[in-house]
All heavy atoms as a GROMACS GRO file, in nm:
protein
  613
    1MET      N    1  12.368  11.736  13.075
    1MET     CA    2  12.414  11.859  13.016
    1MET      C    3  12.468  11.958  13.124
    1MET      O    4  12.556  12.034  13.100
    1MET     CB    5  12.299  11.923  12.940
    1MET     CG    6  12.340  12.038  12.859
    1MET     SD    7  12.455  11.988  12.732
    1MET     CE    8  12.495  12.142  12.655
    2SER      N    9  12.412  11.948  13.241
    2SER     CA   10  12.455  12.042  13.347
    2SER      C   11  12.597  12.006  13.395
    2SER      O   12  12.672  12.095  13.438
    2SER     CB   13  12.354  12.042  13.467
    2SER     OG   14  12.348  11.912  13.522
    3PHE      N   15  12.632  11.877  13.393
    3PHE     CA   16  12.765  11.841  13.432
    3PHE      C   17  12.873  11.891  13.334
    3PHE      O   18  12.980  11.932  13.372
    3PHE     CB   19  12.779  11.685  13.442
    3PHE     CG   20  12.701  11.631  13.564
    3PHE    CD1   21  12.585  11.565  13.542
    3PHE    CD2   22  12.756  11.643  13.692
    3PHE    CE1   23  12.518  11.518  13.650
    3PHE    CE2   24  12.684  11.598  13.801
    3PHE     CZ   25  12.573  11.531  13.779
    4ILE      N   26  12.838  11.889  13.210
    4ILE     CA   27  12.929  11.944  13.104
    4ILE      C   28  12.945  12.092  13.121
    4ILE      O   29  13.053  12.146  13.106
    4ILE     CB   30  12.883  11.900  12.966
    4ILE    CG1   31  12.883  11.753  12.951
    4ILE    CG2   32  12.969  11.962  12.857
    4ILE    CD1   33  12.819  11.694  12.832
    5ALA      N   34  12.833  12.160  13.149
    5ALA     CA   35  12.835  12.307  13.170
    5ALA      C   36  12.923  12.340  13.291
    5ALA      O   37  13.000  12.439  13.289
    5ALA     CB   38  12.701  12.361  13.186
    6ALA      N   39  12.913  12.261  13.393
    6ALA     CA   40  12.996  12.277  13.514
    6ALA      C   41  13.143  12.258  13.484
    6ALA      O   42  13.232  12.330  13.538
    6ALA     CB   43  12.949  12.188  13.627
    7ALA      N   44  13.173  12.161  13.401
    7ALA     CA   45  13.310  12.135  13.364
    7ALA      C   46  13.370  12.254  13.283
    7ALA      O   47  13.480  12.291  13.302
    7ALA     CB   48  13.320  12.003  13.281
    8ILE      N   49  13.289  12.310  13.192
    8ILE     CA   50  13.330  12.424  13.115
    8ILE      C   51  13.353  12.542  13.207
    8ILE      O   52  13.452  12.621  13.187
    8ILE     CB   53  13.232  12.454  13.003
    8ILE    CG1   54  13.234  12.337  12.900
    8ILE    CG2   55  13.263  12.583  12.933
    8ILE    CD1   56  13.127  12.343  12.797
    9ALA      N   57  13.268  12.567  13.301
    9ALA     CA   58  13.282  12.674  13.398
    9ALA      C   59  13.411  12.659  13.482
    9ALA      O   60  13.478  12.752  13.512
    9ALA     CB   61  13.164  12.677  13.486
   10LEU      N   62  13.439  12.533  13.516
   10LEU     CA   63  13.568  12.511  13.590
   10LEU      C   64  13.689  12.537  13.502
   10LEU      O   65  13.792  12.580  13.558
   10LEU     CB   66  13.568  12.368  13.644
   10LEU     CG   67  13.498  12.343  13.772
   10LEU    CD1   68  13.499  12.197  13.805
   10LEU    CD2   69  13.559  12.420  13.887
   11LEU      N   70  13.679  12.514  13.376
   11LEU     CA   71  13.792  12.538  13.292
   11LEU      C   72  13.828  12.691  13.281
   11LEU      O   73  13.939  12.720  13.254
   11LEU     CB   74  13.767  12.482  13.151
   11LEU     CG   75  13.782  12.333  13.138
   11LEU    CD1   76  13.743  12.286  13.000
   11LEU    CD2   77  13.921  12.280  13.171
   12VAL      N   78  13.729  12.772  13.305
   12VAL     CA   79  13.756  12.916  13.308
   12VAL      C   80  13.847  12.955  13.424
   12VAL      O   81  13.927  13.044  13.415
   12VAL     CB   82  13.619  12.997  13.316
   12VAL    CG1   83  13.645  13.140  13.335
   12VAL    CG2   84  13.537  12.968  13.190
   13CYS      N   85  13.839  12.876  13.533
   13CYS     CA   86  13.926  12.905  13.649
   13CYS      C   87  14.070  12.867  13.627
   13CYS      O   88  14.156  12.905  13.705
   13CYS     CB   89  13.875  12.819  13.769
   13CYS     SG   90  13.705  12.855  13.817
   14VAL      N   91  14.094  12.792  13.518
   14VAL     CA   92  14.234  12.753  13.488
   14VAL      C   93  14.324  12.873  13.447
   14VAL      O   94  14.440  12.878  13.476
   14VAL     CB   95  14.235  12.642  13.387
   14VAL    CG1   96  14.373  12.612  13.330
   14VAL    CG2   97  14.172  12.519  13.439
   15VAL      N   98  14.262  12.969  13.379
   15VAL     CA   99  14.340  13.083  13.325
   15VAL      C  100  14.408  13.162  13.435
   15VAL      O  101  14.530  13.186  13.421
   15VAL     CB  102  14.245  13.172  13.237
   15VAL    CG1  103  14.319  13.298  13.188
   15VAL    CG2  104  14.189  13.093  13.122
   16PRO      N  105  14.337  13.208  13.541
   16PRO     CA  106  14.416  13.288  13.642
   16PRO      C  107  14.520  13.203  13.712
   16PRO      O  108  14.631  13.255  13.741
   16PRO     CB  109  14.308  13.330  13.744
   16PRO     CG  110  14.178  13.311  13.673
   16PRO     CD  111  14.197  13.208  13.568
   17ALA      N  112  14.496  13.077  13.734
   17ALA     CA  113  14.593  12.993  13.797
   17ALA      C  114  14.715  12.973  13.706
   17ALA      O  115  14.829  12.971  13.758
   17ALA     CB  116  14.532  12.852  13.836
   18GLY      N  117  14.692  12.962  13.578
   18GLY     CA  118  14.806  12.948  13.486
   18GLY      C  119  14.890  13.078  13.485
   18GLY      O  120  15.011  13.071  13.476
   19LEU      N  121  14.822  13.195  13.489
   19LEU     CA  122  14.896  13.316  13.495
   19LEU      C  123  14.982  13.327  13.624
   19LEU      O  124  15.092  13.380  13.620
   19LEU     CB  125  14.802  13.438  13.484
   19LEU     CG  126  14.740  13.456  13.349
   19LEU    CD1  127  14.631  13.568  13.359
   19LEU    CD2  128  14.843  13.488  13.247
   20VAL      N  129  14.927  13.285  13.737
   20VAL     CA  130  15.001  13.283  13.860
   20VAL      C  131  15.123  13.192  13.850
   20VAL      O  132  15.229  13.228  13.898
   20VAL     CB  133  14.910  13.241  13.978
   20VAL    CG1  134  14.993  13.214  14.104
   20VAL    CG2  135  14.809  13.348  14.001
   21MET      N  136  15.104  13.078  13.784
   21MET     CA  137  15.223  12.985  13.768
   21MET      C  138  15.331  13.048  13.687
   21MET      O  139  15.443  13.024  13.709
   21MET     CB  140  15.172  12.849  13.710
   21MET     CG  141  15.098  12.765  13.806
   21MET     SD  142  15.051  12.609  13.731
   21MET     CE  143  15.206  12.539  13.689
   22VAL      N  144  15.294  13.119  13.580
   22VAL     CA  145  15.388  13.171  13.489
   22VAL      C  146  15.460  13.300  13.544
   22VAL      O  147  15.582  13.314  13.534
   22VAL     CB  148  15.327  13.202  13.349
   22VAL    CG1  149  15.418  13.280  13.260
   22VAL    CG2  150  15.280  13.076  13.284
   23ARG      N  151  15.383  13.385  13.605
   23ARG     CA  152  15.434  13.516  13.647
   23ARG      C  153  15.466  13.524  13.792
   23ARG      O  154  15.529  13.625  13.834
   23ARG     CB  155  15.337  13.623  13.609
   23ARG     CG  156  15.324  13.636  13.457
   23ARG     CD  157  15.237  13.748  13.422
   23ARG     NE  158  15.221  13.757  13.278
   23ARG     CZ  159  15.154  13.850  13.215
   23ARG    NH1  160  15.098  13.946  13.282
   23ARG    NH2  161  15.155  13.852  13.083
   24GLY      N  162  15.426  13.432  13.875
   24GLY     CA  163  15.443  13.445  14.017
   24GLY      C  164  15.579  13.393  14.065
   24GLY      O  165  15.659  13.345  13.990
   25GLU      N  166  15.595  13.407  14.198
   25GLU     CA  167  15.714  13.353  14.260
   25GLU      C  168  15.706  13.201  14.266
   25GLU      O  169  15.605  13.146  14.227
   25GLU     CB  170  15.724  13.410  14.401
   25GLU     CG  171  15.742  13.562  14.410
   25GLU     CD  172  15.868  13.611  14.358
   25GLU    OE1  173  15.972  13.539  14.377
   25GLU    OE2  174  15.877  13.715  14.294
   26ALA      N  175  15.808  13.135  14.318
   26ALA     CA  176  15.814  12.995  14.327
   26ALA      C  177  15.701  12.935  14.413
   26ALA      O  178  15.636  12.837  14.375
   26ALA     CB  179  15.951  12.945  14.372
   27ALA      N  180  15.681  13.000  14.527
   27ALA     CA  181  15.575  12.948  14.618
   27ALA      C  182  15.435  12.966  14.556
   27ALA      O  183  15.345  12.883  14.566
   27ALA     CB  184  15.577  13.022  14.754
   28ASP      N  185  15.419  13.079  14.482
   28ASP     CA  186  15.290  13.100  14.416
   28ASP      C  187  15.271  12.999  14.303
   28ASP      O  188  15.158  12.952  14.275
   28ASP     CB  189  15.286  13.240  14.357
   28ASP     CG  190  15.294  13.350  14.454
   28ASP    OD1  191  15.251  13.320  14.571
   28ASP    OD2  192  15.341  13.465  14.426
   29ALA      N  193  15.375  12.961  14.234
   29ALA     CA  194  15.365  12.860  14.130
   29ALA      C  195  15.327  12.725  14.183
   29ALA      O  196  15.247  12.653  14.119
   29ALA     CB  197  15.501  12.843  14.053
   30VAL      N  198  15.372  12.690  14.306
   30VAL     CA  199  15.331  12.564  14.366
   30VAL      C  200  15.180  12.569  14.397
   30VAL      O  201  15.109  12.470  14.372
   30VAL     CB  202  15.413  12.541  14.493
   30VAL    CG1  203  15.355  12.422  14.574
   30VAL    CG2  204  15.557  12.521  14.460
   31VAL      N  205  15.132  12.678  14.447
   31VAL     CA  206  14.988  12.686  14.485
   31VAL      C  207  14.905  12.680  14.354
   31VAL      O  208  14.803  12.614  14.349
   31VAL     CB  209  14.959  12.818  14.564
   31VAL    CG1  210  14.813  12.841  14.580
   31VAL    CG2  211  15.031  12.819  14.698
   32GLY      N  212  14.954  12.750  14.251
   32GLY     CA  213  14.881  12.742  14.124
   32GLY      C  214  14.880  12.605  14.062
   32GLY      O  215  14.778  12.556  14.013
   33TYR      N  216  14.992  12.534  14.081
   33TYR     CA  217  14.997  12.396  14.026
   33TYR      C  218  14.902  12.306  14.104
   33TYR      O  219  14.826  12.224  14.041
   33TYR     CB  220  15.137  12.338  14.040
   33TYR     CG  221  15.151  12.195  14.003
   33TYR    CD1  222  15.156  12.158  13.870
   33TYR    CD2  223  15.154  12.095  14.103
   33TYR    CE1  224  15.166  12.030  13.834
   33TYR    CE2  225  15.163  11.963  14.063
   33TYR     CZ  226  15.171  11.925  13.931
   33TYR     OH  227  15.177  11.796  13.895
   34GLU      N  228  14.899  12.318  14.234
   34GLU     CA  229  14.803  12.233  14.313
   34GLU      C  230  14.660  12.263  14.281
   34GLU      O  231  14.575  12.177  14.274
   34GLU     CB  232  14.834  12.256  14.458
   34GLU     CG  233  14.969  12.193  14.504
   34GLU     CD  234  14.975  12.040  14.482
   34GLU    OE1  235  14.874  11.974  14.500
   34GLU    OE2  236  15.084  11.993  14.464
   35PHE      N  237  14.631  12.392  14.254
   35PHE     CA  238  14.491  12.428  14.220
   35PHE      C  239  14.459  12.368  14.083
   35PHE      O  240  14.349  12.322  14.062
   35PHE     CB  241  14.484  12.583  14.218
   35PHE     CG  242  14.343  12.631  14.176
   35PHE    CD1  243  14.238  12.621  14.257
   35PHE    CD2  244  14.328  12.682  14.047
   35PHE    CE1  245  14.112  12.661  14.221
   35PHE    CE2  246  14.203  12.722  14.006
   35PHE     CZ  247  14.090  12.716  14.096
   36LEU      N  248  14.556  12.380  13.987
   36LEU     CA  249  14.526  12.323  13.851
   36LEU      C  250  14.502  12.173  13.857
   36LEU      O  251  14.422  12.120  13.789
   36LEU     CB  252  14.640  12.357  13.764
   36LEU     CG  253  14.645  12.499  13.708
   36LEU    CD1  254  14.772  12.514  13.626
   36LEU    CD2  255  14.524  12.527  13.619
   37THR      N  256  14.576  12.107  13.950
   37THR     CA  257  14.551  11.956  13.956
   37THR      C  258  14.421  11.927  14.011
   37THR      O  259  14.349  11.834  13.960
   37THR     CB  260  14.665  11.894  14.040
   37THR    OG1  261  14.663  11.952  14.174
   37THR    CG2  262  14.797  11.909  13.980
   38ALA      N  263  14.371  12.002  14.105
   38ALA     CA  264  14.242  11.982  14.168
   38ALA      C  265  14.131  12.007  14.063
   38ALA      O  266  14.036  11.927  14.049
   38ALA     CB  267  14.222  12.064  14.290
   39VAL      N  268  14.147  12.117  13.989
   39VAL     CA  269  14.049  12.150  13.887
   39VAL      C  270  14.048  12.046  13.779
   39VAL      O  271  13.943  12.003  13.729
   39VAL     CB  272  14.073  12.289  13.833
   39VAL    CG1  273  13.991  12.317  13.705
   39VAL    CG2  274  14.050  12.392  13.933
   40ALA      N  275  14.161  11.996  13.737
   40ALA     CA  276  14.169  11.894  13.632
   40ALA      C  277  14.093  11.764  13.674
   40ALA      O  278  14.018  11.706  13.594
   40ALA     CB  279  14.315  11.861  13.597
   41VAL      N  280  14.117  11.726  13.796
   41VAL     CA  281  14.049  11.603  13.842
   41VAL      C  282  13.895  11.622  13.844
   41VAL      O  283  13.821  11.533  13.802
   41VAL     CB  284  14.104  11.566  13.981
   41VAL    CG1  285  14.017  11.457  14.046
   41VAL    CG2  286  14.250  11.518  13.974
   42MET      N  287  13.854  11.738  13.891
   42MET     CA  288  13.711  11.767  13.901
   42MET      C  289  13.648  11.771  13.755
   42MET      O  290  13.542  11.727  13.731
   42MET     CB  291  13.680  11.896  13.978
   42MET     CG  292  13.705  11.881  14.121
   42MET     SD  293  13.651  12.022  14.217
   42MET     CE  294  13.795  12.136  14.181
   43VAL      N  295  13.724  11.834  13.662
   43VAL     CA  296  13.673  11.844  13.527
   43VAL      C  297  13.662  11.709  13.465
   43VAL      O  298  13.556  11.676  13.398
   43VAL     CB  299  13.763  11.936  13.440
   43VAL    CG1  300  13.739  11.919  13.292
   43VAL    CG2  301  13.750  12.079  13.482
   44PHE      N  302  13.753  11.620  13.478
   44PHE     CA  303  13.740  11.487  13.422
   44PHE      C  304  13.633  11.407  13.484
   44PHE      O  305  13.565  11.328  13.418
   44PHE     CB  306  13.878  11.415  13.427
   44PHE     CG  307  13.984  11.464  13.331
   44PHE    CD1  308  14.105  11.505  13.373
   44PHE    CD2  309  13.956  11.465  13.193
   44PHE    CE1  310  14.194  11.549  13.283
   44PHE    CE2  311  14.044  11.508  13.109
   44PHE     CZ  312  14.165  11.556  13.147
   45ALA      N  313  13.611  11.425  13.617
   45ALA     CA  314  13.500  11.355  13.682
   45ALA      C  315  13.367  11.403  13.634
   45ALA      O  316  13.272  11.324  13.610
   45ALA     CB  317  13.510  11.369  13.835
   46LEU      N  318  13.353  11.535  13.617
   46LEU     CA  319  13.230  11.591  13.566
   46LEU      C  320  13.202  11.550  13.423
   46LEU      O  321  13.087  11.524  13.387
   46LEU     CB  322  13.236  11.744  13.574
   46LEU     CG  323  13.217  11.802  13.715
   46LEU    CD1  324  13.251  11.952  13.711
   46LEU    CD2  325  13.076  11.778  13.766
   47LEU      N  326  13.309  11.544  13.338
   47LEU     CA  327  13.290  11.500  13.202
   47LEU      C  328  13.249  11.352  13.192
   47LEU      O  329  13.166  11.313  13.112
   47LEU     CB  330  13.413  11.521  13.120
   47LEU     CG  331  13.445  11.670  13.087
   47LEU    CD1  332  13.579  11.680  13.017
   47LEU    CD2  333  13.332  11.730  13.006
   48ALA      N  334  13.306  11.270  13.278
   48ALA     CA  335  13.266  11.126  13.281
   48ALA      C  336  13.116  11.116  13.320
   48ALA      O  337  13.045  11.033  13.267
   48ALA     CB  338  13.355  11.049  13.383
   49GLU      N  339  13.075  11.195  13.418
   49GLU     CA  340  12.932  11.192  13.452
   49GLU      C  341  12.840  11.254  13.344
   49GLU      O  342  12.732  11.201  13.318
   49GLU     CB  343  12.910  11.265  13.588
   49GLU     CG  344  12.768  11.264  13.635
   49GLU     CD  345  12.714  11.127  13.675
   49GLU    OE1  346  12.794  11.037  13.708
   49GLU    OE2  347  12.592  11.108  13.667
   50GLY      N  348  12.887  11.364  13.290
   50GLY     CA  349  12.810  11.432  13.186
   50GLY      C  350  12.788  11.346  13.062
   50GLY      O  351  12.683  11.354  13.000
   51PHE      N  352  12.887  11.268  13.022
   51PHE     CA  353  12.869  11.182  12.905
   51PHE      C  354  12.821  11.040  12.940
   51PHE      O  355  12.817  10.952  12.855
   51PHE     CB  356  13.002  11.174  12.831
   51PHE     CG  357  13.043  11.301  12.761
   51PHE    CD1  358  13.166  11.357  12.793
   51PHE    CD2  359  12.958  11.355  12.669
   51PHE    CE1  360  13.199  11.475  12.728
   51PHE    CE2  361  12.997  11.474  12.606
   51PHE     CZ  362  13.118  11.535  12.638
   52ALA      N  363  12.783  11.022  13.066
   52ALA     CA  364  12.727  10.896  13.114
   52ALA      C  365  12.816  10.779  13.090
   52ALA      O  366  12.776  10.671  13.038
   52ALA     CB  367  12.585  10.874  13.059
   53ARG      N  368  12.945  10.796  13.122
   53ARG     CA  369  13.044  10.686  13.108
   53ARG      C  370  13.104  10.656  13.244
   53ARG      O  371  13.207  10.705  13.282
   53ARG     CB  372  13.152  10.729  13.011
   53ARG     CG  373  13.110  10.779  12.881
   53ARG     CD  374  13.097  10.655  12.786
   53ARG     NE  375  13.051  10.702  12.660
   53ARG     CZ  376  13.103  10.656  12.547
   53ARG    NH1  377  13.193  10.566  12.547
   53ARG    NH2  378  13.050  10.699  12.433
   54PRO      N  379  13.042  10.565  13.324
   54PRO     CA  380  13.096  10.542  13.455
   54PRO      C  381  13.229  10.476  13.459
   54PRO      O  382  13.302  10.484  13.553
   54PRO     CB  383  12.986  10.452  13.519
   54PRO     CG  384  12.893  10.410  13.407
   54PRO     CD  385  12.918  10.501  13.292
   55SER      N  386  13.265  10.411  13.344
   55SER     CA  387  13.394  10.344  13.339
   55SER      C  388  13.512  10.447  13.341
   55SER      O  389  13.624  10.415  13.369
   55SER     CB  390  13.403  10.251  13.219
   55SER     OG  391  13.392  10.328  13.101
   56LEU      N  392  13.477  10.573  13.297
   56LEU     CA  393  13.583  10.672  13.287
   56LEU      C  394  13.611  10.738  13.425
   56LEU      O  395  13.698  10.827  13.434
   56LEU     CB  396  13.538  10.783  13.185
   56LEU     CG  397  13.536  10.738  13.041
   56LEU    CD1  398  13.493  10.854  12.952
   56LEU    CD2  399  13.669  10.682  12.996
   57PHE      N  400  13.542  10.700  13.531
   57PHE     CA  401  13.568  10.756  13.664
   57PHE      C  402  13.707  10.706  13.716
   57PHE      O  403  13.754  10.762  13.816
   57PHE     CB  404  13.458  10.723  13.764
   57PHE     CG  405  13.346  10.817  13.754
   57PHE    CD1  406  13.221  10.774  13.707
   57PHE    CD2  407  13.359  10.947  13.794
   57PHE    CE1  408  13.112  10.857  13.701
   57PHE    CE2  409  13.251  11.037  13.785
   57PHE     CZ  410  13.131  10.993  13.742
   58GLU      N  411  13.753  10.603  13.662
   58GLU     CA  412  13.888  10.553  13.708
   58GLU      C  413  13.999  10.652  13.676
   58GLU      O  414  14.089  10.668  13.754
   58GLU     CB  415  13.921  10.419  13.645
   58GLU     CG  416  13.824  10.307  13.682
   58GLU     CD  417  13.848  10.183  13.598
   58GLU    OE1  418  13.943  10.177  13.522
   58GLU    OE2  419  13.767  10.091  13.612
   59PHE      N  420  13.988  10.718  13.562
   59PHE     CA  421  14.092  10.814  13.520
   59PHE      C  422  14.112  10.928  13.614
   59PHE      O  423  14.223  10.956  13.656
   59PHE     CB  424  14.064  10.867  13.381
   59PHE     CG  425  14.167  10.960  13.330
   59PHE    CD1  426  14.298  10.919  13.301
   59PHE    CD2  427  14.132  11.092  13.310
   59PHE    CE1  428  14.387  11.006  13.257
   59PHE    CE2  429  14.227  11.182  13.262
   59PHE     CZ  430  14.354  11.140  13.238
   60PRO      N  431  14.003  10.992  13.664
   60PRO     CA  432  14.030  11.108  13.758
   60PRO      C  433  14.091  11.061  13.891
   60PRO      O  434  14.166  11.126  13.950
   60PRO     CB  435  13.892  11.171  13.784
   60PRO     CG  436  13.806  11.120  13.673
   60PRO     CD  437  13.870  10.996  13.618
   61VAL      N  438  14.049  10.938  13.933
   61VAL     CA  439  14.103  10.887  14.061
   61VAL      C  440  14.255  10.859  14.046
   61VAL      O  441  14.333  10.899  14.132
   61VAL     CB  442  14.025  10.756  14.104
   61VAL    CG1  443  14.091  10.696  14.223
   61VAL    CG2  444  13.883  10.795  14.130
   62VAL      N  445  14.293  10.795  13.940
   62VAL     CA  446  14.435  10.767  13.916
   62VAL      C  447  14.510  10.893  13.894
   62VAL      O  448  14.622  10.918  13.945
   62VAL     CB  449  14.454  10.671  13.800
   62VAL    CG1  450  14.598  10.655  13.757
   62VAL    CG2  451  14.389  10.538  13.836
   63LEU      N  452  14.452  10.988  13.821
   63LEU     CA  453  14.517  11.116  13.797
   63LEU      C  454  14.541  11.195  13.924
   63LEU      O  455  14.643  11.257  13.943
   63LEU     CB  456  14.428  11.199  13.702
   63LEU     CG  457  14.481  11.333  13.649
   63LEU    CD1  458  14.601  11.300  13.561
   63LEU    CD2  459  14.381  11.406  13.575
   64ALA      N  460  14.442  11.187  14.019
   64ALA     CA  461  14.461  11.255  14.148
   64ALA      C  462  14.582  11.205  14.222
   64ALA      O  463  14.657  11.278  14.279
   64ALA     CB  464  14.334  11.245  14.229
   65VAL      N  465  14.602  11.074  14.226
   65VAL     CA  466  14.715  11.018  14.288
   65VAL      C  467  14.845  11.055  14.222
   65VAL      O  468  14.944  11.093  14.288
   65VAL     CB  469  14.699  10.859  14.294
   65VAL    CG1  470  14.826  10.797  14.347
   65VAL    CG2  471  14.577  10.827  14.376
   66PHE      N  472  14.851  11.048  14.092
   66PHE     CA  473  14.975  11.082  14.023
   66PHE      C  474  15.006  11.232  14.030
   66PHE      O  475  15.129  11.267  14.038
   66PHE     CB  476  14.967  11.039  13.874
   66PHE     CG  477  14.986  10.892  13.854
   66PHE    CD1  478  14.907  10.827  13.761
   66PHE    CD2  479  15.069  10.821  13.929
   66PHE    CE1  480  14.926  10.691  13.740
   66PHE    CE2  481  15.086  10.686  13.915
   66PHE     CZ  482  15.013  10.618  13.811
   67LEU      N  483  14.905  11.319  14.022
   67LEU     CA  484  14.929  11.459  14.030
   67LEU      C  485  14.968  11.500  14.170
   67LEU      O  486  15.048  11.598  14.185
   67LEU     CB  487  14.809  11.534  13.982
   67LEU     CG  488  14.780  11.529  13.832
   67LEU    CD1  489  14.652  11.606  13.800
   67LEU    CD2  490  14.894  11.581  13.755
   68TYR      N  491  14.925  11.430  14.270
   68TYR     CA  492  14.972  11.460  14.408
   68TYR      C  493  15.117  11.433  14.418
   68TYR      O  494  15.201  11.509  14.468
   68TYR     CB  495  14.891  11.382  14.511
   68TYR     CG  496  14.946  11.403  14.651
   68TYR    CD1  497  14.918  11.522  14.716
   68TYR    CD2  498  15.019  11.309  14.718
   68TYR    CE1  499  14.966  11.547  14.843
   68TYR    CE2  500  15.062  11.328  14.844
   68TYR     CZ  501  15.035  11.444  14.907
   68TYR     OH  502  15.081  11.466  15.037
   69GLY      N  503  15.163  11.315  14.367
   69GLY     CA  504  15.302  11.282  14.362
   69GLY      C  505  15.386  11.379  14.277
   69GLY      O  506  15.498  11.421  14.313
   70GLY      N  507  15.324  11.421  14.168
   70GLY     CA  508  15.391  11.523  14.083
   70GLY      C  509  15.409  11.653  14.152
   70GLY      O  510  15.510  11.723  14.134
   71GLY      N  511  15.313  11.692  14.233
   71GLY     CA  512  15.326  11.816  14.313
   71GLY      C  513  15.437  11.808  14.415
   71GLY      O  514  15.511  11.905  14.437
   72LEU      N  515  15.457  11.686  14.471
   72LEU     CA  516  15.568  11.672  14.567
   72LEU      C  517  15.705  11.681  14.491
   72LEU      O  518  15.803  11.739  14.544
   72LEU     CB  519  15.557  11.534  14.635
   72LEU     CG  520  15.440  11.526  14.729
   72LEU    CD1  521  15.435  11.381  14.790
   72LEU    CD2  522  15.443  11.627  14.841
   73VAL      N  523  15.713  11.625  14.376
   73VAL     CA  524  15.835  11.639  14.294
   73VAL      C  525  15.857  11.784  14.256
   73VAL      O  526  15.972  11.832  14.257
   73VAL     CB  527  15.829  11.543  14.169
   73VAL    CG1  528  15.941  11.568  14.074
   73VAL    CG2  529  15.820  11.399  14.215
   74PHE      N  530  15.752  11.856  14.221
   74PHE     CA  531  15.764  11.992  14.180
   74PHE      C  532  15.815  12.078  14.294
   74PHE      O  533  15.905  12.163  14.277
   74PHE     CB  534  15.625  12.042  14.134
   74PHE     CG  535  15.619  12.178  14.080
   74PHE    CD1  536  15.704  12.215  13.971
   74PHE    CD2  537  15.528  12.276  14.121
   74PHE    CE1  538  15.700  12.341  13.916
   74PHE    CE2  539  15.524  12.401  14.067
   74PHE     CZ  540  15.609  12.432  13.964
   75VAL      N  541  15.760  12.054  14.415
   75VAL     CA  542  15.817  12.127  14.533
   75VAL      C  543  15.958  12.092  14.562
   75VAL      O  544  16.037  12.178  14.593
   75VAL     CB  545  15.723  12.096  14.656
   75VAL    CG1  546  15.780  12.151  14.782
   75VAL    CG2  547  15.582  12.157  14.631
   76ARG      N  548  15.989  11.968  14.546
   76ARG     CA  549  16.131  11.922  14.572
   76ARG      C  550  16.223  11.992  14.474
   76ARG      O  551  16.336  12.036  14.513
   76ARG     CB  552  16.139  11.774  14.562
   76ARG     CG  553  16.273  11.719  14.583
   76ARG     CD  554  16.310  11.721  14.726
   76ARG     NE  555  16.434  11.649  14.746
   76ARG     CZ  556  16.519  11.676  14.840
   76ARG    NH1  557  16.492  11.760  14.934
   76ARG    NH2  558  16.628  11.610  14.850
   77ALA      N  559  16.184  12.008  14.350
   77ALA     CA  560  16.267  12.069  14.249
   77ALA      C  561  16.280  12.216  14.273
   77ALA      O  562  16.390  12.279  14.250
   77ALA     CB  563  16.213  12.046  14.110
   78LEU      N  564  16.183  12.280  14.324
   78LEU     CA  565  16.185  12.423  14.352
   78LEU      C  566  16.232  12.460  14.492
   78LEU      O  567  16.230  12.580  14.530
   78LEU     CB  568  16.044  12.491  14.331
   78LEU     CG  569  15.994  12.493  14.190
   78LEU    CD1  570  15.854  12.545  14.187
   78LEU    CD2  571  16.087  12.573  14.101
   79GLU      N  572  16.275  12.356  14.567
   79GLU     CA  573  16.304  12.381  14.709
   79GLU      C  574  16.422  12.481  14.730
   79GLU      O  575  16.423  12.557  14.822
   79GLU     CB  576  16.340  12.246  14.771
   79GLU     CG  577  16.361  12.251  14.918
   79GLU     CD  578  16.389  12.106  14.976
   79GLU    OE1  579  16.442  12.024  14.896
   79GLU    OE2  580  16.360  12.090  15.087
   80ARG      N  581  16.517  12.479  14.642
   80ARG     CA  582  16.632  12.566  14.659
   80ARG      C  583  16.596  12.716  14.635
   80ARG      O  584  16.666  12.799  14.681
   80ARG     CB  585  16.743  12.525  14.569
   80ARG     CG  586  16.715  12.546  14.421
   80ARG     CD  587  16.822  12.497  14.330
   80ARG     NE  588  16.788  12.364  14.304
   80ARG     CZ  589  16.844  12.280  14.217
   80ARG    NH1  590  16.945  12.328  14.155
   80ARG    NH2  591  16.810  12.158  14.200
   81TRP      N  592  16.484  12.741  14.567
   81TRP     CA  593  16.444  12.884  14.546
   81TRP      C  594  16.340  12.933  14.644
   81TRP      O  595  16.303  13.044  14.638
   81TRP     CB  596  16.397  12.906  14.408
   81TRP     CG  597  16.506  12.887  14.303
   81TRP    CD1  598  16.606  12.974  14.282
   81TRP    CD2  599  16.522  12.782  14.210
   81TRP    NE1  600  16.685  12.927  14.185
   81TRP    CE2  601  16.635  12.810  14.137
   81TRP    CE3  602  16.448  12.668  14.182
   81TRP    CZ2  603  16.679  12.726  14.034
   81TRP    CZ3  604  16.488  12.587  14.085
   81TRP    CH2  605  16.605  12.611  14.011
   82MET      N  606  16.297  12.842  14.729
   82MET     CA  607  16.196  12.884  14.828
   82MET      C  608  16.250  12.924  14.959
   82MET      O  609  16.353  12.890  15.001
   82MET     CB  610  16.095  12.767  14.849
   82MET     CG  611  16.017  12.738  14.721
   82MET     SD  612  15.910  12.599  14.750
   82MET     CE  613  15.757  12.677  14.721
   0.00000   0.00000   0.00000
């Protein structure tokens, strides 16, 4: 139960990062995106542990790799405004 509570607590951190992504400059949006990806990976790992499903640990690992690549694409797309 404590892992699920920790995942919910981490989801509260998503709100300020989302506001930074929407209202900030391009460089701030990149930082917000990278923060959101890190939080998302941690939330999914905590939920897998909280629900005692060790087979679901593959999803956060694969998600971390794909979101890192997505961050690079995001920076490349915003490169002209930075």
